C-alpha positions as a Markdown table, in Angstrom:
| # | Residue | x | y | z |
|---|---|---|---|---|
| 1 | Met | 17.5 | -7.5 | -26.7 |
| 2 | Tyr | 13.8 | -7.1 | -26.0 |
| 3 | Glu | 12.6 | -10.5 | -27.3 |
| 4 | Thr | 15.1 | -12.4 | -25.2 |
| 5 | Ala | 14.1 | -10.5 | -22.1 |
| 6 | Lys | 10.3 | -11.1 | -22.8 |
| 7 | Lys | 10.8 | -14.8 | -22.9 |
| 8 | Tyr | 12.4 | -14.9 | -19.5 |
| 9 | Phe | 9.9 | -12.3 | -18.1 |
| 10 | Leu | 7.0 | -14.5 | -18.9 |
| 11 | Ala | 8.6 | -17.6 | -17.5 |
| 12 | Phe | 9.5 | -15.7 | -14.3 |
| 13 | Leu | 6.0 | -14.5 | -13.8 |
| 14 | Asp | 4.5 | -17.9 | -14.6 |
| 15 | Ser | 6.8 | -19.5 | -12.0 |
| 16 | Asn | 6.3 | -17.0 | -9.2 |
| 17 | Phe | 2.8 | -15.5 | -9.5 |
| 18 | Asp | -0.8 | -16.6 | -10.0 |
| 19 | Leu | -1.6 | -15.1 | -13.4 |
| 20 | Asn | -5.3 | -15.7 | -12.9 |
| 21 | Asp | -5.3 | -13.2 | -10.0 |
| 22 | Ala | -7.1 | -10.2 | -11.2 |
| 23 | Lys | -4.5 | -7.6 | -10.0 |
| 24 | Val | -1.6 | -9.8 | -11.3 |
| 25 | Ser | -3.3 | -10.1 | -14.7 |
| 26 | His | -4.1 | -6.5 | -14.8 |
| 27 | Lys | -0.4 | -5.6 | -14.1 |
| 28 | Leu | 0.8 | -8.1 | -16.8 |
| 29 | Gln | -1.5 | -6.5 | -19.5 |
| 30 | His | -0.4 | -3.0 | -18.4 |
| 31 | Thr | 3.2 | -4.0 | -18.9 |
| 32 | Phe | 2.8 | -4.9 | -22.5 |
| 33 | Tyr | 0.7 | -1.9 | -23.3 |
| 34 | Val | 3.5 | 0.2 | -21.8 |
| 35 | Val | 6.0 | -1.6 | -24.1 |
| 36 | Asp | 3.9 | -0.7 | -27.1 |
| 37 | Asn | 3.7 | 2.9 | -25.9 |
| 38 | Ala | 7.4 | 3.1 | -25.4 |
| 39 | Gln | 7.9 | 1.8 | -29.0 |
| 40 | Tyr | 5.4 | 4.4 | -30.3 |
| 41 | Ile | 7.3 | 7.2 | -28.6 |
| 42 | Cys | 10.6 | 6.1 | -29.9 |
| 43 | Gln | 9.3 | 5.9 | -33.4 |
| 44 | Ser | 7.6 | 9.3 | -33.1 |
| 45 | Leu | 11.0 | 10.7 | -31.9 |
| 46 | Gly | 12.9 | 9.0 | -34.7 |
| 47 | Leu | 15.2 | 7.1 | -32.3 |
| 48 | Asn | 17.5 | 4.3 | -33.5 |
| 49 | Thr | 17.0 | 0.6 | -33.1 |
| 50 | Glu | 19.3 | 0.4 | -30.1 |
| 51 | Asp | 17.4 | 3.1 | -28.1 |
| 52 | Thr | 14.0 | 1.6 | -29.2 |
| 53 | Gln | 15.0 | -1.9 | -28.0 |
| 54 | Leu | 16.4 | -0.4 | -24.7 |
| 55 | Ala | 13.2 | 1.6 | -24.1 |
| 56 | Met | 11.0 | -1.5 | -24.7 |
| 57 | Leu | 13.2 | -3.5 | -22.3 |
| 58 | Ile | 12.8 | -0.8 | -19.6 |
| 59 | Ala | 9.0 | -0.8 | -20.2 |
| 60 | Leu | 9.0 | -4.6 | -19.8 |
| 61 | Leu | 10.7 | -4.4 | -16.5 |
| 62 | His | 9.4 | -1.0 | -15.1 |
| 63 | Asp | 6.7 | -2.6 | -12.9 |
| 64 | Ile | 8.5 | -5.8 | -11.8 |
| 65 | Gly | 8.2 | -4.5 | -8.2 |
| 66 | Arg | 4.4 | -4.5 | -8.6 |
| 67 | Phe | 3.6 | -8.2 | -9.0 |
| 68 | Asp | 4.5 | -9.1 | -5.4 |
| 69 | Gln | 2.6 | -6.1 | -4.2 |
| 70 | Ala | -0.4 | -7.2 | -6.3 |
| 71 | Gln | -0.5 | -10.7 | -5.1 |
| 72 | Gln | 0.5 | -10.2 | -1.5 |
| 73 | Met | -1.2 | -6.8 | -0.7 |
| 74 | His | -4.1 | -6.8 | -3.2 |
| 75 | Ser | -3.8 | -3.1 | -3.8 |
| 76 | Phe | -1.7 | -0.7 | -5.9 |
| 77 | Arg | -2.4 | 2.2 | -3.4 |
| 78 | Glu | 1.2 | 3.0 | -2.3 |
| 79 | Asp | 0.0 | 6.1 | -0.5 |
| 80 | Ile | -1.7 | 3.9 | 2.1 |
| 81 | Leu | 0.6 | 0.9 | 1.9 |
| 82 | Asn | 4.0 | 2.7 | 2.4 |
| 83 | Tyr | 5.3 | 0.8 | -0.6 |
| 84 | Asp | 7.6 | 2.1 | -3.4 |
| 85 | His | 7.4 | -0.5 | -6.2 |
| 86 | Ala | 9.9 | 1.4 | -8.4 |
| 87 | Thr | 12.7 | 1.3 | -5.7 |
| 88 | Leu | 11.9 | -2.3 | -4.9 |
| 89 | Gly | 12.0 | -3.2 | -8.6 |
| 90 | Val | 15.5 | -1.7 | -8.9 |
| 91 | Lys | 16.6 | -3.6 | -5.8 |
| 92 | Phe | 15.4 | -6.9 | -7.1 |
| 93 | Leu | 17.0 | -6.5 | -10.4 |
| 94 | Phe | 20.3 | -5.1 | -9.5 |
| 95 | Glu | 21.0 | -6.2 | -5.8 |
| 96 | Thr | 20.1 | -9.9 | -6.6 |
| 97 | Gly | 21.7 | -9.9 | -10.1 |
| 98 | Ala | 18.4 | -10.8 | -11.7 |
| 99 | Ile | 19.0 | -8.2 | -14.4 |
| 100 | Arg | 21.4 | -10.6 | -16.0 |
| 101 | His | 18.6 | -12.9 | -16.8 |
| 102 | Phe | 17.0 | -10.2 | -18.9 |
| 103 | Ile | 20.1 | -8.7 | -20.6 |
| 104 | Glu | 23.6 | -10.2 | -20.6 |
| 105 | Thr | 25.6 | -7.0 | -21.0 |
| 106 | Asn | 25.9 | -4.5 | -18.2 |
| 107 | Gln | 26.6 | -1.5 | -20.5 |
| 108 | Tyr | 23.0 | -0.2 | -20.0 |
| 109 | Asp | 22.6 | -0.9 | -16.4 |
| 110 | Asn | 22.8 | 2.7 | -15.3 |
| 111 | Ile | 20.2 | 3.8 | -17.8 |
| 112 | Ile | 17.8 | 0.9 | -16.8 |
| 113 | Lys | 18.3 | 1.6 | -13.1 |
| 114 | Lys | 17.7 | 5.3 | -13.4 |
| 115 | Ala | 14.7 | 4.9 | -15.7 |
| 116 | Ile | 12.9 | 2.3 | -13.6 |
| 117 | Gly | 13.7 | 4.1 | -10.4 |
| 118 | Asn | 12.4 | 7.4 | -11.6 |
| 119 | His | 9.4 | 6.2 | -13.5 |
| 120 | Ser | 6.8 | 6.8 | -10.8 |
| 121 | Lys | 8.3 | 9.9 | -9.0 |
| 122 | Tyr | 6.2 | 13.0 | -8.8 |
| 123 | Ile | 9.1 | 15.1 | -10.0 |
| 124 | Leu | 11.9 | 13.9 | -12.3 |
| 125 | Glu | 15.2 | 15.3 | -10.9 |
| 126 | Glu | 17.1 | 16.0 | -14.1 |
| 127 | Ser | 20.3 | 17.4 | -12.6 |
| 128 | Asn | 21.9 | 14.0 | -11.8 |
| 129 | Leu | 21.1 | 12.3 | -15.1 |
| 130 | Thr | 23.0 | 12.1 | -18.4 |
| 131 | Asp | 21.3 | 13.0 | -21.6 |
| 132 | Lys | 20.7 | 9.4 | -22.4 |
| 133 | Glu | 19.4 | 8.6 | -18.9 |
| 134 | Leu | 17.1 | 11.5 | -19.1 |
| 135 | Leu | 15.8 | 10.5 | -22.5 |
| 136 | His | 14.8 | 7.0 | -21.3 |
| 137 | Cys | 13.4 | 8.3 | -18.0 |
| 138 | Lys | 11.1 | 10.5 | -20.0 |
| 139 | Ile | 10.1 | 7.8 | -22.4 |
| 140 | Ile | 9.1 | 5.3 | -19.7 |
| 141 | Arg | 7.3 | 8.0 | -17.7 |
| 142 | Asp | 5.2 | 8.9 | -20.7 |
| 143 | Ala | 4.6 | 5.3 | -21.8 |
| 144 | Asp | 3.4 | 4.5 | -18.3 |
| 145 | Lys | 1.1 | 7.4 | -18.0 |
| 146 | Leu | -0.4 | 6.8 | -21.4 |
| 147 | Asp | -1.5 | 3.3 | -20.3 |
| 148 | Ser | -3.0 | 4.7 | -17.2 |
| 149 | Phe | -5.5 | 6.5 | -19.4 |
| 150 | Arg | -6.3 | 3.4 | -21.2 |
| 151 | Thr | -6.9 | 1.3 | -18.1 |
| 152 | Lys | -8.9 | 4.0 | -16.3 |
| 153 | Ser | -11.1 | 4.3 | -19.3 |
| 154 | Thr | -11.9 | 0.5 | -19.7 |
| 155 | Glu | -11.1 | -1.5 | -16.7 |
| 156 | Asp | -12.6 | -2.1 | -13.3 |
| 157 | Ile | -11.9 | 0.8 | -11.1 |
| 158 | Phe | -11.6 | -1.1 | -7.8 |
| 159 | Thr | -9.0 | -3.5 | -9.4 |
| 160 | Met | -6.9 | -0.6 | -10.4 |
| 161 | Ala | -7.2 | 1.8 | -7.5 |
| 162 | Asn | -9.0 | 0.1 | -4.6 |
| 163 | Ile | -11.8 | 2.7 | -4.8 |
| 164 | Thr | -15.4 | 2.2 | -5.8 |
| 165 | Ser | -17.5 | 4.1 | -8.3 |
| 166 | Glu | -19.7 | 5.3 | -5.4 |
| 167 | Glu | -16.7 | 6.8 | -3.6 |
| 168 | Ile | -15.9 | 8.8 | -6.7 |
| 169 | Glu | -19.5 | 9.8 | -7.5 |
| 170 | Thr | -20.5 | 10.9 | -4.0 |
| 171 | Ser | -17.5 | 12.9 | -2.8 |
| 172 | Asn | -16.3 | 16.5 | -3.1 |
| 173 | Ile | -13.2 | 17.7 | -4.8 |
| 174 | Thr | -10.9 | 19.3 | -2.2 |
| 175 | Asp | -9.7 | 22.8 | -2.9 |
| 176 | Lys | -6.0 | 21.9 | -3.1 |
| 177 | Val | -6.6 | 19.3 | -5.8 |
| 178 | Phe | -8.9 | 21.5 | -7.8 |
| 179 | Asp | -6.4 | 24.4 | -7.6 |
| 180 | Asp | -3.4 | 22.2 | -8.6 |
| 181 | Phe | -5.4 | 20.9 | -11.6 |
| 182 | Met | -6.4 | 24.3 | -12.7 |
| 183 | Ser | -2.7 | 25.3 | -12.4 |
| 184 | Glu | -1.9 | 22.5 | -14.8 |
| 185 | Lys | -0.1 | 20.4 | -12.2 |
| 186 | Thr | 0.0 | 16.7 | -11.4 |
| 187 | Ile | -1.5 | 15.8 | -8.1 |
| 188 | Leu | 0.6 | 14.6 | -5.1 |
| 189 | Ser | -0.8 | 11.5 | -3.5 |
| 190 | Lys | -0.7 | 13.0 | 0.0 |
| 191 | Asp | -3.0 | 15.8 | -1.2 |
| 192 | Arg | -5.8 | 13.3 | -2.3 |
| 193 | Lys | -8.4 | 13.2 | 0.4 |
| 194 | Thr | -11.5 | 11.9 | -1.3 |
| 195 | Gly | -12.5 | 9.3 | -4.0 |
| 196 | Ile | -13.0 | 12.0 | -6.6 |
| 197 | Asp | -9.7 | 13.5 | -5.7 |
| 198 | Ile | -8.1 | 10.1 | -6.5 |
| 199 | Trp | -9.9 | 9.9 | -9.9 |
| 200 | Ile | -8.9 | 13.5 | -10.8 |
| 201 | Ser | -5.2 | 12.7 | -10.0 |
| 202 | Tyr | -5.3 | 10.1 | -12.8 |
| 203 | Ile | -6.6 | 12.6 | -15.3 |
| 204 | Ala | -4.1 | 15.1 | -14.2 |
| 205 | Phe | -1.3 | 12.9 | -15.7 |
| 206 | Val | -1.8 | 14.9 | -18.9 |
| 207 | Phe | 0.1 | 17.7 | -17.2 |
| 208 | Gly | 3.1 | 15.4 | -16.6 |
| 209 | Leu | 3.5 | 14.1 | -20.2 |
| 210 | Glu | 6.8 | 15.1 | -21.7 |
| 211 | Phe | 6.3 | 14.5 | -25.5 |
| 212 | Ser | 3.9 | 16.1 | -27.9 |
| 213 | Cys | 3.4 | 12.7 | -29.5 |
| 214 | Ser | 2.1 | 11.4 | -26.1 |
| 215 | Leu | -0.4 | 14.3 | -25.9 |
| 216 | Lys | -1.4 | 13.7 | -29.5 |
| 217 | Leu | -2.3 | 10.1 | -28.6 |
| 218 | Val | -4.3 | 11.3 | -25.6 |
| 219 | Lys | -6.2 | 13.7 | -27.9 |
| 220 | Asp | -6.7 | 11.1 | -30.8 |
| 221 | Lys | -8.0 | 8.5 | -28.2 |
| 222 | Asp | -10.3 | 11.2 | -26.7 |
| 223 | Tyr | -9.2 | 10.0 | -23.2 |
| 224 | Val | -9.9 | 13.3 | -21.4 |
| 225 | Asn | -13.6 | 13.2 | -22.4 |
| 226 | Ile | -13.8 | 9.4 | -21.7 |
| 227 | Leu | -12.4 | 9.7 | -18.2 |
| 228 | Phe | -14.4 | 12.7 | -17.2 |
| 229 | Asn | -17.6 | 11.2 | -18.5 |
| 230 | Arg | -17.1 | 7.7 | -17.0 |
| 231 | Phe | -18.9 | 8.5 | -13.7 |
| 232 | Asp | -22.1 | 10.3 | -12.7 |
| 233 | Tyr | -20.9 | 12.9 | -10.3 |
| 234 | Lys | -23.5 | 13.7 | -7.7 |
| 235 | Leu | -21.9 | 16.6 | -5.7 |
| 236 | Asp | -19.3 | 18.4 | -7.8 |
| 237 | Arg | -20.6 | 18.2 | -11.4 |
| 238 | Asp | -20.0 | 21.9 | -12.2 |
| 239 | Arg | -16.4 | 21.9 | -10.9 |
| 240 | Met | -15.7 | 18.7 | -12.9 |
| 241 | Asp | -17.0 | 20.4 | -16.0 |
| 242 | Ile | -14.5 | 23.2 | -15.3 |
| 243 | Leu | -11.7 | 20.8 | -14.9 |
| 244 | Lys | -12.6 | 19.0 | -18.1 |
| 245 | Thr | -12.6 | 22.2 | -20.1 |
| 246 | Lys | -9.1 | 23.0 | -18.7 |
| 247 | Ala | -7.7 | 19.6 | -19.5 |
| 248 | Leu | -9.1 | 19.6 | -23.1 |
| 249 | Glu | -7.7 | 23.0 | -23.7 |
| 250 | Tyr | -4.3 | 22.0 | -22.4 |
| 251 | Val | -4.1 | 18.9 | -24.6 |
| 252 | Glu | -5.2 | 20.8 | -27.7 |
| 253 | Arg | -2.5 | 23.5 | -27.1 |
| 254 | Lys | 0.3 | 21.2 | -26.1 |
| 255 | Ser | -0.2 | 18.5 | -28.7 |
| 256 | Lys | 0.3 | 21.0 | -31.5 |
| 257 | Asn | 3.9 | 21.6 | -30.3 |
| 258 | Glu | 6.8 | 19.8 | -31.9 |
| 259 | Ala | 8.2 | 16.8 | -29.9 |
| 260 | Asn | 10.7 | 17.9 | -27.3 |
| 261 | Asn | 14.4 | 17.9 | -28.3 |
| 262 | Ile | 16.5 | 16.2 | -25.6 |
């Protein structure tokens, strides 16, 4: 299932996008790291081959709506672009019939559609999902967030977020963002007012992770310390230290729990 889709995916990108474009290249690398994360989560949960292959396929396609955004708009900041890559990805795959290039059978269509459509939402609405749909929604959401930690720890911040190091280092944390982080909440895009707010919102993804194995990976990779220590905060160093302590305590506590039973 996955390998066949991967071959078409690479051919599709090569035919339609400039793979040398920094943002396109970034998104391509991100895609395959998310695939690896999805496989890791499935193995940690003891899922069968069918679910593992399906999760990897969903990961492969989860950001297919991002590539045109990257090439045409040169930004991934959907809060200022009025752009919903998840919804547009679903429309491309299913309204044009493109999904059949990636997988012949339609038996998984609802799962794929729900997982991609929900992967970037602030809150996952569980009431209208079957158990299988919910499982795959949670897998792709965690797999995606896990790679956000990797990219934010190593890659150029402007390529990823269209903000500069200076904007992060020389701005103040707004009270709403600080309070939500301390309440162990992820941050709404509309509540981010400053460069440092945006940076904090990425670290707050730890509070949105569903599985203990995901939190264990964050702990093992030391992502919380790496992200908090990446920049030299000029104005709000003390409050950043408070937030770091909160995040480290949360990861330590939650990573000890057994993986969620779904």
